[in-house]
C-alpha positions in Angstrom: 110.3 -235.8 15.7 110.5 -234.8 19.1 110.4 -236.7 22.0 107.3 -236.6 23.9 108.6 -237.2 27.2 110.4 -233.7 27.7 107.3 -231.4 26.2 106.2 -232.1 22.5 107.9 -230.1 19.7 106.5 -226.7 20.5 107.9 -222.9 20.5 108.2 -222.1 23.7 108.1 -218.5 25.2 109.4 -218.6 28.6 111.7 -221.1 29.9 112.6 -222.5 33.0 116.3 -222.3 32.3 117.9 -224.2 35.2 115.5 -226.5 35.0 116.3 -227.4 31.4 120.3 -226.6 31.2 122.5 -227.8 34.2 124.7 -225.3 35.2 127.0 -225.0 38.2 124.8 -225.1 40.9 122.7 -227.7 39.2 122.6 -231.1 39.8 122.6 -233.2 36.7 119.7 -235.3 35.5 120.2 -239.1 36.7 121.0 -240.1 32.7 123.6 -237.8 32.2 126.6 -240.1 31.0 129.8 -239.3 33.3 133.4 -240.0 31.9 135.1 -239.5 28.7 134.0 -243.1 27.6 130.6 -242.3 28.5 130.6 -238.7 27.0 131.6 -240.2 24.0 128.8 -242.4 23.8 126.3 -240.0 24.8 125.7 -238.9 21.0 125.0 -242.4 20.2 122.6 -243.0 23.2 120.9 -239.8 22.5 120.5 -240.8 18.6 119.2 -244.4 19.6 116.6 -242.6 21.7 116.0 -240.1 18.7 115.5 -242.8 16.3 113.2 -244.6 18.1 111.6 -241.5 18.2 111.5 -240.3 14.9 110.5 -243.8 13.6 107.5 -243.9 15.5 106.1 -240.0 14.7 106.6 -240.9 11.2 104.8 -243.6 11.1 102.3 -242.2 12.7 102.4 -238.9 10.9 102.2 -241.0 7.2 98.8 -242.8 9.0 97.7 -239.3 9.5 98.1 -238.2 5.6 97.8 -241.7 3.8 94.3 -242.7 5.0 91.4 -243.6 3.0 91.8 -242.8 -0.6 95.6 -242.9 0.0 96.4 -245.8 2.0 98.5 -247.3 -0.6 100.6 -244.7 -0.3 101.2 -245.3 3.6 104.6 -247.5 3.0 106.0 -244.9 0.8 104.9 -242.0 3.0 106.4 -243.3 6.0 109.7 -243.7 4.2 109.5 -240.2 2.8 108.8 -238.6 6.3 111.5 -240.6 7.6 114.0 -239.3 4.6 112.9 -236.0 5.7 114.1 -236.6 8.9 117.3 -237.7 8.0 118.0 -234.5 5.3 117.1 -231.6 8.0 119.2 -233.6 11.1 121.6 -234.6 9.0 122.0 -230.8 7.7 121.3 -228.6 10.6 123.6 -230.9 13.1 126.2 -230.1 10.4 125.6 -226.2 10.2 123.7 -225.2 12.5 125.3 -222.1 15.0 124.4 -224.0 18.1 126.6 -227.7 17.4 123.8 -229.6 19.1 120.8 -228.6 17.3 118.6 -231.4 16.2 116.4 -231.2 13.2 113.1 -232.5 12.7 109.6 -232.7 11.1 107.2 -230.9 13.0 103.8 -231.9 14.0 102.2 -228.4 13.7 103.0 -228.6 10.3 102.0 -232.1 9.6 98.7 -231.3 11.3 97.9 -228.3 8.7 99.2 -230.4 5.9 96.9 -233.7 6.7 93.8 -231.1 6.7 94.6 -229.5 3.3 95.5 -233.1 1.7 92.4 -234.7 3.1 90.4 -231.4 2.0 92.5 -231.9 -2.0 91.2 -235.4 -2.3 87.7 -234.0 -2.4 88.4 -232.3 -5.6 86.5 -233.9 -8.6 89.2 -234.4 -10.5 91.1 -236.8 -7.6 88.1 -238.3 -6.8 87.3 -239.8 -10.3 91.1 -239.7 -11.2 93.4 -243.1 -10.8 94.9 -244.0 -7.1 98.3 -243.4 -8.4 97.1 -239.7 -9.4 95.9 -239.1 -5.8 99.2 -240.3 -4.3 101.2 -238.3 -6.8 98.9 -235.3 -5.9 99.5 -236.0 -2.1 103.4 -235.8 -2.1 103.3 -232.9 -4.5 101.8 -230.5 -1.7 103.8 -232.8 0.7 107.1 -231.5 -1.0 106.1 -228.4 -2.0 105.1 -226.9 1.6 108.5 -228.1 2.2 109.9 -226.2 -0.8 108.1 -222.9 -0.4 109.1 -223.2 3.5 112.6 -223.6 2.6 112.9 -220.8 0.1 111.0 -218.2 2.5 113.7 -219.2 5.2 116.4 -219.2 3.2 115.4 -215.4 1.6 114.3 -214.2 5.2 117.9 -215.1 6.7 120.0 -213.8 3.5 118.1 -210.6 3.6 118.5 -210.6 7.5 114.3 -210.3 7.4 114.0 -213.0 10.9 113.0 -210.4 13.5 110.1 -209.0 10.9 108.2 -212.4 11.9 108.5 -211.3 15.8 105.6 -209.0 14.5 103.0 -212.0 14.4 100.7 -211.6 17.1 101.5 -214.0 20.1 97.6 -214.9 20.3 97.9 -215.5 16.5 100.7 -218.2 17.2 99.1 -220.0 20.1 95.9 -220.2 18.4 97.5 -221.9 14.9 99.1 -224.3 17.6 96.4 -225.4 19.3 94.1 -225.5 16.1 97.1 -227.8 14.9 96.2 -230.1 18.2 93.1 -230.3 17.5 93.5 -231.1 13.9 96.2 -233.7 15.4 93.3 -235.2 17.6 90.7 -235.1 14.4 92.9 -236.6 12.1 93.8 -239.8 15.0 90.0 -239.7 15.0 89.9 -240.3 11.6 92.6 -242.7 11.1 90.5 -244.9 13.6 87.1 -244.3 12.1 87.8 -243.4 8.7 84.8 -241.3 7.0 82.1 -243.6 8.7 78.9 -241.6 9.9 77.7 -241.3 13.3 75.0 -243.7 12.6 76.9 -246.4 10.8 79.4 -246.4 14.0 76.5 -246.9 16.5 74.5 -249.3 14.4 77.2 -251.2 12.1 79.0 -254.1 13.2 82.2 -252.4 11.3 81.4 -248.9 13.1 81.3 -250.9 16.8 84.7 -252.7 15.7 86.3 -248.7 14.8 84.6 -247.5 18.0 86.4 -250.4 19.9 89.5 -249.4 18.2 89.3 -245.7 19.0 88.4 -246.2 23.1 91.9 -248.7 23.0 93.8 -245.6 21.3 92.3 -243.1 24.1 93.5 -245.5 26.7 96.7 -245.9 24.9 97.3 -242.2 24.7 95.9 -241.6 28.4 98.4 -244.0 29.4 101.4 -242.5 27.7 100.0 -238.9 28.6 100.0 -240.3 32.9 103.4 -242.0 32.1 105.1 -238.9 30.5 103.7 -236.4 33.2 105.3 -239.0 35.9 108.5 -239.8 34.4 111.2 -236.9 32.6 113.4 -240.2 31.7 114.2 -239.8 27.7 113.0 -243.4 27.3 110.0 -243.2 28.7 107.9 -242.8 25.7 109.7 -245.6 23.2 109.3 -247.9 26.5 105.7 -247.3 26.8 105.2 -247.5 22.6 107.6 -251.2 22.9 105.5 -252.5 26.2 102.2 -251.6 24.0 103.2 -253.4 20.7 104.4 -256.4 22.8 101.3 -256.5 24.9 99.5 -256.4 21.4 101.3 -259.2 20.0 101.3 -261.1 22.7 97.0 -260.7 22.9 96.9 -262.0 19.3 99.2 -264.7 19.9 97.0 -265.6 23.2 93.8 -265.5 21.3 95.0 -267.1 18.1 94.5 -263.7 15.7 96.9 -264.0 12.9 98.3 -260.4 11.5 96.1 -260.6 8.2 93.0 -260.9 10.7 94.3 -258.1 12.4 94.2 -256.2 9.7 91.2 -256.8 8.4 89.9 -255.9 12.2 91.6 -252.5 11.5 94.0 -253.3 14.5 96.9 -253.5 12.2 97.7 -250.9 9.1 95.8 -252.1 6.0 99.1 -253.2 4.0 101.2 -256.0 4.1 104.3 -255.8 5.4 107.0 -255.0 2.6 110.7 -255.3 2.1 113.0 -252.8 0.6 112.8 -249.3 0.6 109.9 -247.9 -1.0 110.4 -243.8 -2.2 108.4 -242.1 -4.7 110.0 -240.8 -7.7 110.6 -236.6 -7.6 110.3 -236.7 -11.6 107.1 -239.0 -11.2 105.3 -236.6 -8.5 106.1 -233.7 -11.1 104.6 -235.7 -13.9 102.1 -237.5 -12.2 100.5 -234.9 -9.5 97.2 -232.7 -10.4 99.2 -229.1 -10.1 95.5 -227.6 -9.8 95.1 -229.2 -6.9 98.0 -228.2 -5.4 97.5 -224.5 -6.1 94.4 -224.8 -4.1 96.3 -226.1 -1.0 98.7 -223.1 -1.4 96.9 -220.8 1.7 97.6 -224.1 3.9 101.0 -224.3 2.3 101.9 -220.4 2.9 100.3 -220.7 6.5 102.7 -223.7 7.3 105.6 -221.7 5.8 105.1 -218.6 8.4 104.2 -221.0 11.4 107.3 -222.6 10.8 109.2 -219.4 10.5 107.6 -218.1 13.9 108.5 -221.3 14.8 112.3 -221.3 14.3 112.9 -218.1 15.8 110.9 -218.8 18.9 112.4 -222.1 19.4 116.0 -220.1 18.5 115.0 -217.5 21.2 114.4 -220.3 24.0 117.6 -222.1 23.0 119.5 -218.6 23.6 118.0 -218.2 27.1 118.4 -221.7 27.9 122.0 -221.7 27.3 122.9 -219.0 27.8 124.6 -217.9 24.5 123.7 -215.9 21.6 122.4 -217.5 18.4 122.3 -215.9 14.9 118.7 -216.7 14.4 119.1 -215.3 10.3 121.9 -218.0 9.9 119.1 -220.8 11.2 117.1 -219.7 9.0 119.7 -219.9 6.0 120.4 -223.5 7.5 116.9 -224.8 7.7 116.0 -223.3 3.8 118.4 -225.5 2.3 117.5 -228.4 4.9 114.0 -228.2 3.6 114.4 -227.4 -0.1 116.1 -230.7 -0.3 113.8 -232.6 1.4 110.7 -231.1 -0.6 112.8 -231.8 -3.5 111.9 -235.7 -2.5 108.8 -234.9 -1.5 109.4 -235.1 2.4 107.9 -232.8 4.8 109.3 -229.4 6.5 111.1 -229.2 9.7 113.8 -227.2 11.7 115.6 -227.7 15.1 113.2 -228.5 17.8 113.8 -226.9 21.3 112.8 -229.8 23.4 114.9 -232.8 21.6 118.2 -230.2 21.5 117.6 -229.5 25.2 117.4 -233.4 26.0 120.8 -233.8 24.5 122.3 -231.4 26.5 120.7 -232.8 29.6 122.1 -236.2 28.4 126.1 -234.4 28.0 125.9 -234.6 24.0 127.1 -231.1 23.0 128.8 -231.5 19.6 127.6 -231.7 15.9 127.9 -235.6 16.4 124.5 -235.3 17.9 122.5 -234.7 14.7 124.9 -236.4 12.5 124.3 -239.6 14.8 120.5 -239.0 14.9 120.5 -238.8 11.0 122.9 -242.1 10.7 120.2 -244.2 13.3 117.1 -242.7 11.4 119.0 -244.0 7.8 119.7 -247.3 9.3 116.0 -247.8 10.2 114.9 -245.9 6.5 115.1 -249.6 4.6 113.2 -251.4 7.0 110.6 -248.6 7.7 107.7 -250.2 5.7 107.8 -253.3 7.9 107.9 -251.4 10.6 105.1 -249.3 9.8 102.8 -252.7 8.8 103.6 -254.0 12.4 102.8 -250.9 14.2 99.5 -251.2 16.0 97.0 -248.4 14.8 95.7 -247.4 18.1 99.9 -246.9 19.2 100.2 -244.2 16.2 96.7 -243.0 16.7 97.4 -243.3 20.6 100.6 -241.0 19.7 98.6 -238.6 17.7 96.2 -238.1 20.5 98.7 -237.3 23.1 100.5 -234.7 20.7 97.4 -233.2 20.0 96.0 -232.9 23.6 99.8 -231.3 24.8 99.5 -228.8 21.7 96.1 -227.5 23.1 97.0 -228.0 27.1 100.2 -226.2 26.3 99.1 -223.4 23.8 95.4 -223.0 24.5 94.9 -224.0 28.5 98.5 -222.7 29.6 97.6 -219.1 27.6 95.2 -218.0 29.7 97.3 -217.3 32.6 99.6 -215.3 30.3 97.1 -213.3 28.1 94.6 -210.7 28.9 91.4 -212.1 28.3 91.2 -210.6 25.1 93.8 -211.8 23.7 93.2 -215.2 25.2 89.8 -215.2 23.1 91.6 -214.8 19.9 93.7 -218.0 20.9 90.2 -220.1 21.9 88.6 -218.5 18.2 91.3 -220.0 16.1 90.5 -223.5 17.1 87.1 -223.4 16.9 87.0 -221.5 13.7 89.3 -224.5 12.6 86.4 -227.1 13.9 83.4 -225.2 12.5 84.7 -223.5 9.2 87.9 -225.9 8.5 91.5 -224.9 8.4 91.3 -221.8 6.2 87.9 -220.3 7.8 89.6 -220.7 11.4 93.2 -218.9 10.0 91.3 -216.2 8.7 88.9 -215.8 11.9 92.0 -215.7 14.1 93.7 -213.1 11.7 90.9 -210.8 11.7 90.2 -211.3 15.8 94.0 -210.2 16.1 93.2 -207.4 13.7 90.4 -206.1 15.4 92.6 -206.6 19.0 95.2 -204.7 17.4 93.3 -202.0 16.0 91.2 -201.8 19.6 94.5 -201.7 21.9 96.0 -199.2 19.7 93.7 -197.2 19.8 93.0 -196.8 23.6 97.1 -195.7 23.2 97.1 -191.7 23.5 98.4 -190.1 20.4 98.2 -186.7 22.4 101.5 -186.8 24.1 100.5 -183.2 26.1 97.7 -181.4 26.4 98.8 -177.8 27.8 97.6 -173.9 27.3 100.3 -170.9 27.2 100.1 -170.4 30.5 102.3 -173.7 31.1 104.0 -173.9 27.8 106.4 -171.1 27.1 108.0 -170.2 23.9 111.9 -169.6 24.5 111.7 -166.1 24.4 113.2 -165.0 27.7 110.3 -162.3 28.6 110.4 -159.8 31.5 108.1 -160.4 34.7 105.6 -158.1 33.6 105.1 -159.8 30.4 105.4 -163.5 31.9 103.0 -162.1 34.6 100.3 -161.4 31.5 100.9 -165.0 29.9 100.3 -166.6 33.3 96.6 -164.7 33.5 95.9 -165.1 29.7 97.5 -168.1 28.5 94.8 -170.5 29.0 93.3 -168.6 25.9 96.1 -171.1 23.8 95.8 -174.9 23.4 98.5 -176.5 22.9 98.2 -180.4 21.8 101.4 -182.1 21.2 100.6 -185.3 18.9 102.8 -188.1 18.4 102.8 -191.9 16.6 100.7 -192.7 13.5 97.4 -191.3 13.5 94.3 -193.2 11.9 90.9 -193.5 12.1 91.1 -195.2 15.8 93.1 -192.6 17.0 92.1 -189.5 15.7 89.1 -189.2 17.7 90.9 -188.3 20.9 92.5 -185.0 19.2 88.7 -184.2 18.1 87.6 -184.7 21.6 90.2 -182.6 23.6 89.6 -179.9 21.3 85.8 -180.1 21.5 86.4 -180.2 25.5 88.4 -177.1 25.4 85.6 -175.2 23.0 82.8 -176.1 25.7 84.6 -175.6 28.9 83.0 -172.7 30.7 85.3 -173.1 33.8 88.4 -171.3 31.7 88.9 -168.4 29.4 87.5 -168.2 25.9 89.7 -170.3 23.4 91.7 -168.0 20.8 94.3 -170.3 19.8 94.8 -173.9 19.1 98.2 -175.3 18.4 98.9 -179.0 16.7 102.2 -179.8 16.5 103.0 -182.8 14.5 107.0 -183.1 15.2 106.4 -186.6 16.8 103.9 -187.9 14.1 105.4 -190.3 11.8 102.1 -190.2 9.5 98.6 -190.8 9.0 96.0 -192.4 7.3 93.0 -190.7 5.0 90.4 -190.9 8.1 92.8 -188.6 10.0 93.3 -186.5 7.3 89.8 -185.8 7.5 89.8 -185.6 10.9 91.9 -182.5 11.0 89.4 -180.9 8.3 86.7 -181.1 10.8 88.8 -179.6 13.2 89.4 -176.9 11.0 85.9 -176.0 10.3 85.1 -176.4 14.4 87.2 -173.8 15.1 86.5 -171.4 12.3 82.9 -171.5 13.2 83.9 -170.7 16.8 86.5 -168.1 15.6 89.6 -169.5 17.2 92.7 -169.6 14.8 94.1 -173.1 14.4 98.3 -173.0 14.0 100.0 -176.3 12.8 103.8 -176.5 13.5 106.6 -179.3 13.0 104.9 -181.1 10.2 107.3 -183.4 7.8 106.6 -183.7 4.1 104.9 -186.6 4.7 102.1 -185.5 6.8 101.5 -182.1 4.8 101.2 -184.2 1.6 98.6 -186.5 3.7 96.9 -183.2 4.9 96.9 -181.5 1.0 95.7 -184.6 -0.8 92.3 -185.2 1.4 91.4 -181.7 1.7 93.4 -179.8 4.0 95.9 -177.1 2.3 97.9 -175.7 5.3 100.0 -173.6 3.2 97.8 -171.5 1.2 94.4 -171.8 3.7 93.6 -168.0 5.1 92.5 -170.1 8.3 95.7 -172.2 8.9 98.8 -170.6 10.3 102.1 -173.2 9.5 105.0 -172.6 11.7 108.4 -174.6 11.0 108.2 -175.7 15.0 106.4 -175.6 18.2 108.3 -172.8 19.8 107.8 -170.4 16.9 104.0 -171.2 16.9 104.1 -170.5 21.0 105.7 -167.3 20.2 103.0 -166.1 17.7 100.5 -166.7 20.4 102.1 -165.0 22.7 103.2 -161.9 20.9 99.2 -161.4 20.1 98.3 -162.2 23.6 100.8 -159.4 24.7 99.8 -157.0 21.9 97.6 -154.9 24.2 100.8 -154.7 27.2 102.6 -151.6 27.5 106.1 -152.1 26.4 109.5 -150.9 27.3 108.5 -147.4 25.6 105.9 -147.2 28.1 108.7 -147.5 31.2 109.4 -144.1 32.3 113.0 -145.2 33.2 114.9 -148.0 34.4 114.6 -147.3 38.3 110.6 -147.6 37.2 111.1 -150.8 35.5 112.9 -152.1 38.6 110.3 -150.7 41.0 107.4 -153.1 39.1 109.8 -156.2 39.4 111.1 -155.8 42.9 108.8 -153.1 44.5 109.4 -149.0 45.3 112.7 -149.0 46.7 114.5 -145.2 47.9 117.8 -146.8 46.6 116.7 -147.8 43.3 118.5 -144.7 41.7 121.6 -145.2 43.5 121.8 -149.0 41.9 121.2 -148.1 38.4 124.0 -145.5 39.0 125.9 -148.2 40.1 125.3 -149.7 36.6 127.4 -149.2 33.4 125.4 -148.2 30.1 126.6 -150.0 27.3 125.0 -149.3 23.9 125.1 -152.3 21.4 125.1 -152.4 17.8 123.7 -155.2 15.4 126.1 -158.6 15.9 127.9 -157.1 19.1 128.5 -160.3 21.8 128.4 -158.7 25.1 128.4 -162.5 26.4 131.2 -164.8 25.4 131.2 -168.6 25.8 134.0 -169.6 27.9 134.7 -166.4 29.6 134.3 -165.9 33.3 131.1 -165.2 34.5 131.7 -161.8 36.7 128.6 -159.8 34.9 125.2 -158.7 35.7 123.2 -157.0 32.6 120.0 -156.0 32.2 118.9 -155.6 28.5 116.9 -152.5 28.4 116.0 -151.5 25.0 116.5 -153.4 21.6 116.5 -157.4 21.2 119.2 -160.3 21.7 119.4 -164.1 21.1 121.4 -166.8 23.1 123.5 -169.1 20.9 125.8 -172.1 21.4 128.4 -173.5 18.9 128.2 -177.0 18.1 130.9 -179.2 17.7 131.0 -178.9 14.2 131.2 -175.3 14.0 127.4 -174.3 12.8 125.5 -171.8 15.7 122.3 -172.9 17.3 119.9 -170.3 18.7 118.5 -171.4 22.1 116.5 -168.6 22.8 115.6 -165.0 22.5 116.2 -162.0 24.8 113.9 -159.0 25.2 113.9 -155.9 26.7 113.3 -156.4 30.9 115.4 -159.2 31.1 118.0 -159.9 33.3 121.2 -162.1 32.5 124.3 -163.6 34.3 122.5 -164.2 37.4 123.1 -168.1 37.7 127.3 -167.1 37.2 127.3 -164.4 39.6 126.4 -167.4 42.3 127.8 -170.3 40.7 130.7 -168.9 38.7 132.4 -170.9 36.4 133.1 -170.1 32.3 130.3 -169.1 30.8 128.2 -171.8 28.7 126.5 -170.1 25.5 127.1 -166.4 23.6 124.4 -163.4 24.3 124.5 -161.2 20.8 122.5 -158.1 20.0 120.1 -158.6 16.8 119.1 -155.0 16.7 120.6 -152.0 18.1 120.1 -152.7 22.0 121.0 -150.8 25.6 122.0 -153.2 28.4 123.0 -152.2 32.0 125.9 -154.0 33.3 126.7 -154.6 37.0 130.2 -155.9 37.9 131.1 -158.7 40.3 133.6 -156.8 42.1 131.5 -154.0 42.4 128.6 -156.3 44.0 131.4 -157.3 46.5 132.3 -154.1 47.5 128.5 -153.3 48.0 128.4 -155.9 49.9 130.8 -154.8 52.4 130.4 -151.3 52.2 126.6 -150.7 51.4 124.6 -153.8 52.1 121.5 -152.4 51.8 122.1 -151.6 48.0 123.6 -155.4 47.8 120.4 -156.6 48.9 118.5 -155.0 45.9 121.0 -156.9 43.5 120.3 -160.1 45.4 116.6 -159.3 45.4 116.7 -158.8 41.7 118.4 -162.0 40.9 116.1 -164.3 43.5 113.3 -162.8 41.6 114.5 -163.4 38.3 115.3 -167.0 39.2 112.2 -167.5 41.0 110.2 -166.4 37.8 112.2 -168.8 35.6 111.9 -171.7 38.0 108.2 -170.7 38.3 107.7 -171.5 34.8 109.7 -174.4 34.1 107.4 -176.3 37.1 104.4 -175.3 35.4 106.2 -177.0 32.1 107.0 -179.9 33.8 103.5 -180.2 35.6 101.6 -180.1 32.2 103.7 -182.6 31.0 102.9 -185.0 34.1 99.0 -184.5 33.5 
């Protein structure tokens, strides 16, 4: 078990690295041994401290579990928990990816199991059964928890699923640990006062005695807590416990009270010292336990396994930070799994690598596998004397130690978490221990999980599932259009609403989409809405409530005579919509496009349907006059350009060639495409009549980056760079018209790009 003078066994999300691990610029603590002999002795020194700590906590854990109707199993309980410490420390010490890892039985698990076993003892079958039946059932619950924990560890480690447990909300983990602290305190109180009622404690003489014992345990816990707070020396806790025991026995000698009389006054455990090693038989546990009662404890056993897995991974992460080295978490799960399976087979308790003890070993200069091996050997040497030592430990020391551990868990995970967490998450942490006190362990666990789910849904629902809400004015298709058409789209584009959706859509987030559509429909400051595009390209999935919401959107748009277009749907989204009443393929009120670009192109074509196209331009001079303004030299400019007739498939711009030509597409249609490394051609954009091509290369030079191919019979006008250079020298006024045409084209494209960028950042 963890040495409480450093900190209780806990899962630390944040670690002050330099304070825990001596680095090149950190002065080593005074108790770090130096020299070869001292370095070789470091594991033994640490093992002696860890052994005393393990013995003390094993006795305290056993006293927590084996009390009242289970008091007769106290000695065997101490031996079993101590043996579990031996097995876990030895196997983890031999096989852990971090050589000086120290395996321990964890107090959070014991707190939960003690409550589960206490609840199980109230079952009618055990109340009316024999003492042996109750004790065997208690060991069965204890051993089953270790076996289940070990099996889950091993399976998750083999399948490399360790990262999945990190999805457990931190508030729930912190709440369980804080709740474990309350359970430890509750168990420590019950260890002293038993099942006496408040009236018995206040009226009966034995109740007065129990209250006095509780006061003494509380005083010892306060002394131990203050000692640990003011000293970081690893021998502090064992020394305080040893001094407390010596003062106790000195007091007995002074007042003339024998050990037997002290047991009657509940100062010592109600069991005589026994010699030798007494362990329960695994076969006897299997045959003698009430497995129906064990099955009723499975929820608590499962929570122990889950909390232990979180503990392994958080401790591993903390150790990586503190030691500045990477550790395979899945390998640690497999090793801890085997150790727990062996400990559980003996009826023992679950455990795993302890962060505090491992870091303490490092601070003492012990950095090899002898740390875990020596710790296991020391505990093994103490094992035959466990019964005698347990009978000799005063009750106030065991109870005080549990109170200290409980207070530290509450301080670290409830009081300390208030500084790290938002108020809503901290209230979840608080609710779990309060629920455990009010409704029992299972009730508190259920309350915590329910609150964490509600908090998650609320927080997730506050995240925007609308990546961008723009209009056809800002969001354009890849069709390259002339300036006249772009001007129309700039004026009429507000009639198109473009909603680019993202993430998983569910009942808590889909209302954002309904609200966005409704607000646009009711916005009288803009032009009337004609089209709504819903782009699903970044949507991973949706639930039935979200699908129903899209049916509602469809109905709302149909009533307003607005066309709905959907784009970018994957098969999963389409199937979900169809199952919930929106058949996007066969619904006449919904248009389906393969991607957002094609949806935008369809809306643009509808908006431009009434605009005169190239057939209404009288000639090229007329187009140029509309683009760069009237000028007497426009006819000379057209005369300087070469007219080229193209057939479908003709490539008039080639990637890799020098960019020496300026083109004006006068009639037809062309496409800009690039060749991918695998040989496939990717269509980048479409070019319509009135579009200038090659203007960037005229200024920058360099090779072309894409091909331009005629899709239908087309006509283009070409101006060669050399001819432009000749104009600049011989006819600057005519060259100025060319530069004005290029500048107007570049400015138009930059304006459109700026609108898109602005819409994505609003």
